[in-house]
C-alpha positions in Angstrom: -64.6 9.9 0.9 -63.1 8.8 -2.8 -64.9 6.7 -5.3 -64.5 3.4 -4.9 -63.2 1.6 -8.5 -67.0 0.2 -8.9 -69.0 3.8 -9.2 -65.7 4.6 -10.8 -66.3 2.3 -13.8 -69.2 3.2 -16.2 -67.9 6.8 -16.1 -64.7 5.2 -17.9 -66.4 3.3 -19.8 -68.9 5.6 -20.8 -65.9 8.3 -21.3 -64.6 5.6 -23.6 -67.7 4.8 -25.6 -68.2 8.6 -26.6 -64.4 8.9 -27.2 -65.3 5.4 -30.1 -68.6 7.0 -31.0 -67.0 10.6 -31.9 -64.6 8.7 -34.2 -67.4 6.6 -35.7 -69.6 9.4 -37.0 -66.4 11.5 -37.8 -65.7 8.3 -39.8 -68.7 8.1 -41.2 -69.4 12.0 -42.4 -69.3 12.8 -46.0 -66.6 14.9 -46.9 -68.5 17.8 -49.3 -67.0 20.6 -51.2 -69.4 24.1 -51.8 -67.7 25.8 -55.0 -69.2 29.9 -54.4 -69.3 32.8 -56.7 -71.8 34.9 -54.5 -73.1 36.0 -51.5 -72.7 32.5 -49.3 -75.9 32.2 -47.9 -76.4 28.7 -48.8 -72.6 27.9 -47.7 -73.5 29.3 -44.7 -77.0 26.8 -44.4 -75.1 23.5 -45.4 -72.2 24.5 -42.4 -74.5 25.0 -39.9 -76.9 21.8 -41.0 -73.0 20.3 -40.7 -72.4 21.3 -37.1 -76.0 20.5 -35.8 -76.0 17.2 -36.5 -79.1 17.5 -39.5 -77.0 16.5 -42.4 -73.8 13.4 -41.5 -71.4 15.5 -43.8 -69.1 18.2 -43.0 -67.6 21.3 -45.4 -63.8 20.7 -46.2 -63.4 22.6 -48.5 -64.7 25.7 -50.2 -64.0 26.4 -54.1 -64.3 30.1 -55.8 -63.1 31.6 -59.3 -64.1 34.9 -57.3 -61.9 35.4 -54.4 -63.4 38.8 -53.0 -67.5 36.8 -53.1 -69.2 37.0 -50.1 -69.0 33.3 -49.6 -65.0 33.1 -49.6 -65.7 35.7 -46.4 -67.9 33.4 -45.0 -65.6 30.5 -45.0 -62.8 32.4 -43.4 -64.7 33.3 -40.7 -65.8 30.0 -40.1 -62.7 28.9 -40.5 -63.0 26.5 -43.3 -60.3 25.9 -45.5 -60.7 27.9 -48.8 -59.0 27.2 -52.5 -59.1 30.0 -55.4 -59.4 28.4 -59.1 -56.8 30.2 -61.3 -58.5 33.6 -63.5 -59.3 33.1 -67.3 -56.7 35.6 -68.6 -54.0 33.4 -66.8 -54.7 29.8 -67.7 -56.9 28.0 -69.8 -60.4 26.2 -69.2 -58.4 22.6 -69.2 -56.3 24.0 -66.8 -58.7 25.1 -64.4 -60.6 22.1 -64.8 -57.4 20.1 -64.1 -57.0 22.4 -60.8 -60.3 22.0 -59.6 -60.3 18.2 -59.5 -57.1 17.8 -57.9 -58.1 20.3 -55.1 -61.1 17.8 -54.3 -59.4 14.9 -54.9 -56.3 16.1 -52.2 -59.2 16.6 -49.8 -61.2 13.6 -50.2 -64.0 15.1 -51.0 -67.2 12.4 -51.3 -69.7 15.3 -52.8 -69.3 18.4 -54.7 -71.7 21.5 -53.6 -72.6 23.7 -56.4 -73.6 26.5 -54.5 -74.2 30.0 -56.8 -71.1 29.3 -58.3 -71.8 31.0 -62.0 -68.5 28.3 -63.5 -69.5 25.6 -65.7 -67.3 22.6 -64.4 -65.4 21.3 -66.6 -65.3 17.0 -68.3 -62.5 16.4 -66.3 -63.9 17.1 -62.8 -67.3 16.2 -64.2 -65.9 12.2 -64.7 -63.9 11.7 -61.9 -66.9 13.0 -60.0 -69.8 11.6 -62.3 -72.6 11.4 -60.5 -71.2 13.3 -57.1 -71.8 16.8 -58.0 -75.2 18.0 -57.2 -76.2 21.8 -57.8 -78.7 24.2 -56.4 -80.9 26.2 -59.5 -83.8 29.0 -58.7 -86.6 27.6 -60.6 -88.5 24.5 -61.3 -86.7 22.9 -63.8 -86.6 22.3 -67.0 -88.7 25.7 -67.0 -86.3 28.6 -67.0 -82.7 26.8 -67.1 -79.9 26.7 -69.3 -76.7 29.0 -70.5 -77.6 32.4 -68.6 -80.5 31.7 -66.2 -78.9 32.4 -62.6 -79.9 34.7 -60.1 -82.7 37.8 -60.5 -82.5 37.2 -64.7 -84.5 33.4 -63.6 -86.6 35.3 -61.2 -87.3 38.1 -64.1 -88.0 35.5 -66.7 -90.7 33.9 -64.6 -92.2 37.4 -63.9 -92.6 38.6 -66.9 -94.1 34.7 -68.8 -97.2 35.4 -66.0 -95.7 31.9 -64.0 -98.5 31.3 -61.2 -96.5 29.2 -59.5 -92.0 29.4 -59.1 -89.7 27.4 -57.0 -86.2 25.8 -56.6 -84.5 22.3 -57.9 -81.7 20.1 -56.4 -80.2 18.0 -59.3 -77.0 16.2 -60.7 -73.9 18.1 -62.3 -73.7 17.0 -66.1 -72.1 18.7 -69.0 -75.1 20.7 -69.8 -76.4 23.4 -67.7 -79.4 22.7 -66.2 -80.1 19.1 -67.5 -79.4 16.7 -65.0 -81.7 14.5 -63.6 -83.6 16.1 -60.7 -83.2 15.1 -57.0 -86.4 17.2 -55.9 -88.3 20.1 -56.2 -90.1 22.4 -54.3 -92.7 25.0 -55.1 -93.5 28.7 -54.0 -96.7 30.6 -55.4 -95.6 33.9 -57.2 -98.1 36.9 -56.6 -100.2 39.2 -58.2 -97.2 42.5 -58.9 -94.3 40.6 -56.9 -91.3 42.1 -57.8 -88.0 40.1 -58.4 -86.6 41.0 -55.8 -89.1 40.0 -53.6 -90.0 36.3 -55.5 -85.8 35.5 -54.7 -86.3 36.2 -51.5 -89.6 33.7 -51.1 -87.5 31.2 -53.4 -84.3 31.3 -51.8 -86.1 30.3 -48.4 -87.1 27.3 -50.2 -83.8 26.8 -51.9 -82.0 26.1 -48.5 -85.0 23.9 -46.7 -84.7 21.6 -50.1 -81.0 21.3 -50.4 -80.8 20.6 -46.8 -84.1 17.8 -46.8 -82.1 16.4 -50.9 -79.3 15.9 -49.2 -80.6 13.7 -46.2 -81.9 11.5 -48.9 -78.6 11.2 -50.6 -76.0 11.0 -47.7 -79.0 8.9 -45.5 -81.3 6.4 -47.9 -82.2 4.4 -44.9 -83.2 6.7 -43.0 
């Protein structure tokens, strides 16, 4: 027996509502660019959080200064739009800054996440995306931040200083390395005789959780 039109109507209505809902969701989703130079664990973490709706956002662009880095392979595998900045030996800092700003604007980016990105962002990009560029740093800023403080160097410095606590910071990016306003922090214990590698692993796990929760607060402030 065929369904009567009365029985069919709710299904058609629900289908139409679902399509409408999906369109609203897509429009409301923040458009993220992720700037990368390294392995890409933060990129994968962000992309998965977007896909699983932990974040009301989507990664619309992945930008690097190192086309051979692991993060760009992840971007390729995940079908994300990729862009490589021109190398410094063929370009000025100003032209690289302009290229980045234009790429971000061309893709309608709302927020820029620098995750293991080792290049300083230039003034044109900073001005165009003021208070919309966010960095994750593997220490409790203002401690162990600034020029040259990245990756393993941070953890070696923390251990050498005999710190018992370290952690991660999410902060806005400004014209000075690691000195923008802190949005959120997360602490981890530094064990006796801990290696820099072990501390890096522990801090990275904290970074992954912290970055998503900080972005949830920024993208969905009323929730």
